[in-house]
C-alpha positions in Angstrom: -73.1 -94.3 -132.7 -72.2 -90.2 -133.3 -74.0 -88.6 -130.5 -73.5 -84.7 -132.0 -74.5 -86.1 -135.4 -77.3 -83.6 -137.0 -77.8 -84.1 -140.8 -79.6 -81.3 -142.8 -81.0 -81.1 -146.0 -77.1 -80.3 -147.4 -74.9 -81.5 -145.0 -73.8 -83.6 -141.9 -72.5 -81.6 -138.8 -70.6 -83.5 -135.9 -68.9 -81.5 -133.1 -65.6 -83.4 -132.6 -64.8 -82.4 -128.9 -68.2 -84.1 -127.8 -67.2 -87.1 -129.6 -63.4 -86.7 -127.9 -65.6 -86.2 -124.8 -67.9 -89.3 -125.3 -65.2 -91.7 -126.5 -62.4 -90.7 -123.5 -65.2 -90.7 -120.7 -68.2 -94.0 -121.6 -65.6 -95.8 -124.2 -61.8 -95.6 -122.6 -63.2 -94.8 -119.3 -60.1 -92.4 -118.2 -62.1 -89.9 -116.2 -61.1 -86.2 -118.3 -64.4 -85.5 -119.1 -65.3 -82.7 -120.6 -61.4 -81.2 -119.7 -60.1 -83.3 -122.4 -58.8 -80.8 -125.4 -56.9 -83.4 -128.1 -58.7 -85.6 -130.3 -57.2 -89.0 -130.5 -57.4 -91.5 -133.6 -60.0 -93.9 -132.3 -62.7 -91.3 -132.1 -61.8 -89.8 -135.8 -62.0 -93.7 -136.7 -65.4 -93.7 -134.9 -67.1 -90.8 -136.6 -65.2 -91.9 -140.2 -66.4 -95.6 -140.1 -70.0 -94.4 -139.0 -70.2 -92.6 -141.9 -69.5 -94.8 -144.3 -73.3 -95.4 -145.4 -73.8 -91.7 -145.8 -75.3 -90.0 -148.6 -75.1 -86.6 -148.4 -71.2 -85.9 -148.8 -71.3 -82.4 -147.1 -69.8 -82.3 -143.6 -68.8 -80.0 -141.0 -66.4 -80.6 -138.7 -66.3 -78.3 -135.5 -62.9 -78.1 -133.7 -64.0 -75.7 -131.2 -62.3 -76.5 -127.9 -59.8 -78.7 -129.7 -56.2 -77.6 -128.8 -53.9 -80.8 -130.0 -54.6 -84.1 -131.7 -53.1 -87.4 -131.8 -49.8 -87.7 -134.3 -50.9 -89.2 -138.2 -54.5 -88.6 -137.1 -54.5 -86.6 -140.4 -54.5 -89.3 -142.4 -58.2 -90.3 -141.8 -59.4 -86.8 -143.1 -57.5 -87.6 -146.2 -59.2 -90.9 -146.1 -62.2 -88.7 -145.4 -61.3 -86.8 -148.7 -60.8 -89.4 -150.9 -64.2 -91.1 -150.1 -65.9 -88.3 -151.5 -66.8 -86.1 -148.4 -66.5 -82.5 -149.2 -65.4 -81.1 -145.8 -65.9 -77.7 -144.0 -63.9 -77.5 -141.0 -64.7 -74.5 -138.2 -63.1 -73.2 -135.0 -60.1 -74.4 -136.4 -56.7 -73.3 -134.6 -54.0 -72.1 -137.1 -51.6 -74.2 -135.1 -53.5 -77.1 -135.5 -53.9 -76.7 -139.1 -50.3 -76.9 -139.4 -50.3 -79.8 -137.4 -52.7 -81.7 -139.6 -51.1 -80.4 -142.7 -54.4 -79.1 -144.3 -53.2 -76.5 -145.5 -51.9 -78.5 -148.8 -55.6 -78.1 -149.5 -55.8 -74.4 -150.8 -59.6 -72.5 -150.8 -59.8 -69.1 -151.7 -62.9 -69.2 -149.0 -61.1 -70.1 -146.3 -61.7 -67.3 -143.6 -59.0 -66.6 -141.1 -60.0 -64.5 -138.0 -56.7 -63.9 -135.7 -55.1 -67.6 -134.8 -58.0 -69.7 -136.1 -59.9 -70.3 -139.4 -63.9 -69.6 -138.6 -64.3 -71.8 -141.9 -61.8 -73.8 -143.7 -62.4 -75.7 -146.7 -60.7 -79.5 -147.0 -60.9 -79.1 -150.6 -60.6 -77.1 -153.6 -62.7 -74.1 -154.9 -66.1 -75.3 -155.9 -68.4 -71.7 -155.7 -71.4 -74.0 -155.9 -71.2 -75.9 -152.8 -73.3 -75.5 -150.2 -70.8 -75.0 -147.8 -69.8 -72.4 -149.3 -72.4 -69.8 -148.5 -74.0 -71.7 -146.0 -74.6 -69.2 -142.7 -74.2 -71.3 -139.5 -75.4 -71.0 -136.2 -74.3 -73.8 -134.1 -76.9 -73.1 -131.4 -80.2 -72.3 -133.6 -78.7 -75.5 -135.3 -79.4 -77.2 -132.4 -82.2 -76.2 -131.0 -84.0 -76.3 -134.1 -82.9 -80.3 -134.1 -83.8 -80.5 -130.1 -87.5 -79.2 -131.1 -87.7 -81.5 -134.2 -86.8 -84.5 -132.0 -88.5 -83.3 -128.8 -92.6 -82.9 -131.1 -91.9 -86.9 -131.2 -92.6 -86.7 -127.4 -95.2 -84.6 -126.8 -99.1 -86.1 -125.6 -101.1 -83.7 -126.7 -104.9 -83.6 -124.7 -103.4 -84.4 -121.6 -105.2 -82.3 -119.8 -104.6 -83.2 -116.1 -103.9 -81.4 -113.0 -100.5 -81.0 -111.6 -100.8 -81.6 -107.7 -97.5 -79.9 -106.7 -98.5 -76.5 -109.1 -102.1 -76.3 -109.0 -102.2 -76.0 -112.5 -103.6 -77.9 -115.4 -100.9 -79.3 -118.2 -102.8 -79.5 -121.5 -100.1 -81.7 -122.9 -97.1 -83.9 -121.4 -93.9 -84.4 -122.3 -92.5 -87.9 -122.0 -88.8 -87.2 -121.2 -88.2 -90.6 -120.0 -89.1 -92.0 -123.8 -87.3 -88.9 -125.8 -84.6 -90.5 -123.1 -84.9 -94.2 -124.3 -85.5 -93.9 -128.1 -82.6 -90.5 -128.6 -79.6 -91.7 -126.3 -77.1 -90.4 -128.2 -78.4 -87.3 -129.3 -79.5 -86.7 -125.3 -75.7 -87.4 -124.5 -74.8 -84.6 -126.7 -77.1 -82.7 -125.1 -75.9 -83.4 -121.9 -72.4 -82.6 -123.2 -73.9 -79.0 -124.4 -75.1 -78.3 -120.5 -72.0 -79.5 -119.1 -70.4 -77.4 -121.1 -73.1 -74.5 -119.9 -72.6 -75.4 -116.4 -68.5 -75.4 -116.4 -69.1 -71.6 -117.4 -71.5 -70.3 -115.3 -70.6 -72.1 -111.8 -66.7 -72.0 -113.0 -66.2 -75.5 -112.9 -62.5 -77.3 -113.0 -61.9 -80.9 -112.3 -62.2 -81.9 -109.1 -64.2 -78.9 -108.3 -65.6 -79.2 -104.6 -69.7 -78.9 -106.0 -71.9 -81.6 -105.5 -74.7 -82.5 -108.1 -78.1 -82.7 -106.4 -80.8 -85.4 -107.8 -83.9 -84.8 -107.3 -85.7 -88.0 -107.8 -83.9 -91.6 -108.9 -86.2 -90.6 -112.7 -82.8 -88.5 -112.9 -80.1 -90.6 -112.0 -79.6 -91.1 -115.8 -78.8 -87.3 -115.9 -77.1 -86.9 -112.9 -74.7 -89.8 -113.5 -73.5 -88.9 -117.0 -73.1 -85.1 -115.3 -70.8 -86.5 -112.8 -69.1 -88.3 -115.0 -68.4 -85.6 -118.0 -67.2 -82.9 -114.5 -66.1 -85.3 -112.2 -68.5 -84.0 -109.5 -70.2 -85.8 -106.1 -73.6 -86.5 -106.7 -76.6 -86.7 -104.1 -79.8 -88.4 -104.6 -82.7 -86.6 -102.7 -85.0 -89.7 -103.5 -89.1 -88.9 -103.5 -88.4 -85.1 -103.2 -91.7 -84.7 -105.9 -95.2 -83.5 -106.5 -96.4 -84.8 -102.5 -92.6 -84.0 -101.0 -92.2 -87.3 -99.3 -88.6 -87.2 -98.2 -86.8 -91.2 -97.3 -83.3 -89.9 -97.1 -81.8 -88.2 -93.6 -80.7 -85.5 -95.3 -79.1 -84.4 -92.0 -76.6 -87.2 -93.0 -76.4 -86.3 -96.5 -76.0 -82.4 -96.9 -72.5 -80.9 -95.7 -72.6 -77.7 -94.4 -71.2 -74.6 -96.1 -70.7 -77.2 -99.4 -72.0 -76.0 -102.7 -74.6 -77.8 -104.3 -76.5 -77.7 -107.9 -80.1 -79.1 -108.4 -80.4 -81.2 -111.9 -83.9 -81.6 -113.0 -85.1 -83.5 -116.4 -87.7 -80.7 -116.8 -88.3 -77.6 -114.4 -92.0 -76.3 -115.4 -93.2 -74.2 -112.7 -90.0 -75.1 -110.1 -92.1 -76.6 -107.2 -89.8 -79.5 -106.3 -86.7 -77.6 -107.5 -87.8 -74.8 -104.5 -88.1 -77.2 -102.0 -85.4 -79.2 -102.4 -83.4 -75.7 -102.5 -85.0 -74.7 -99.3 -84.0 -78.3 -97.5 -80.4 -77.6 -99.1 -80.3 -74.3 -96.9 -82.4 -75.0 -94.4 -79.1 -77.5 -93.6 -76.3 -75.2 -93.9 -75.1 -76.2 -97.3 -74.8 -73.2 -100.3 -77.2 -73.4 -103.2 -75.2 -72.5 -106.2 -78.6 -72.9 -108.9 -80.4 -75.5 -110.6 -79.9 -76.5 -114.4 -82.3 -79.3 -116.8 -82.3 -80.5 -120.1 -86.1 -78.8 -120.8 -87.4 -75.6 -119.3 -90.8 -74.0 -119.5 -90.6 -70.3 -119.5 -94.3 -69.1 -118.0 -92.4 -65.6 -117.3 -90.4 -63.2 -119.8 -86.8 -63.6 -118.9 -87.1 -59.5 -117.4 -89.2 -60.9 -114.5 -87.1 -63.8 -113.5 -84.0 -63.0 -111.1 -80.9 -64.6 -112.8 -80.0 -65.8 -109.7 -83.5 -68.2 -109.6 -83.6 -68.9 -113.1 -83.0 -72.4 -114.5 -79.5 -73.1 -116.8 -81.3 -75.7 -119.5 -80.7 -76.6 -122.9 -83.9 -75.7 -124.6 -86.5 -73.6 -123.5 -90.4 -74.3 -124.1 -91.5 -70.6 -124.7 -94.3 -68.4 -126.2 -92.5 -68.1 -129.6 -92.3 -71.8 -129.7 -94.7 -73.7 -127.5 -97.8 -73.5 -130.2 -95.9 -75.0 -132.5 -94.7 -78.1 -129.6 -98.8 -78.2 -128.6 -97.7 -77.5 -125.2 -99.5 -75.5 -123.1 -100.2 -74.7 -119.3 -104.0 -73.2 -117.7 -105.6 -72.6 -114.6 -109.4 -73.2 -113.6 -109.3 -69.2 -113.8 -112.0 -67.4 -116.3 -109.8 -65.4 -118.8 
């Protein structure tokens, strides 16, 4: 399984750091998480093996966050090239290019910016290749892929009340099914969420912050993020629509410790506010809320930044019609 693989009409995209993090954390079990910066042969071999049956031979390898490589790893890159792949390296450090000996392949379309190559074509000049003219926006590429996959898990004509927020959900995101059937892509999404969390909350390895899971349904998310970020976790079970708590929180929340609430999907944020209030009441410090998906029911300008959910994907005014997702009340228009 290559979790970060995004297949388009013209190329395959793979994030090397994501694959290294997944290998080191969940296969090698070395407890480095997203803080790893070195690409190993086993990771690239796994990628090479997975690509053996691919019909599309244009390949984009993203080196962002990779600062070093295991010796002789370049042999696998040359094997991929010899197997017919036209490879574009992006975010490749100039020193790393030297360590990999890839400068032996000359292409006048290479784009060098400071201490890195924004684009390094690991094939000889070929102006007609789609990789030469591609305008790559990784965020847009990911969001388009997420939206395409999400459409498969939205149930239309749901039209049921959301008891905790007193609105009608006209459609329903079956996020459990999304997780079950798209495990690889969800893992890549959680990797991207972990990177955003590191930046937003200034996390470092063995930080003191605690991840708070609001229900057992979110246990998978919080367990993955805990491994990626090396953070402790706390599960507040049954803090949902009926606000029933089965934990003794005064034995779990530590005064003056910082807590990040983790959710699957945040719609109107009622459950998040409930958990936030409990944390603060018991002396904990609330840092923020993160989720795989959030629904933007207000314009960004009307949301205070400290209250905004950090999410990998947003259902919002620009895409909710396409996704067939809507919320309503019993009030007349």
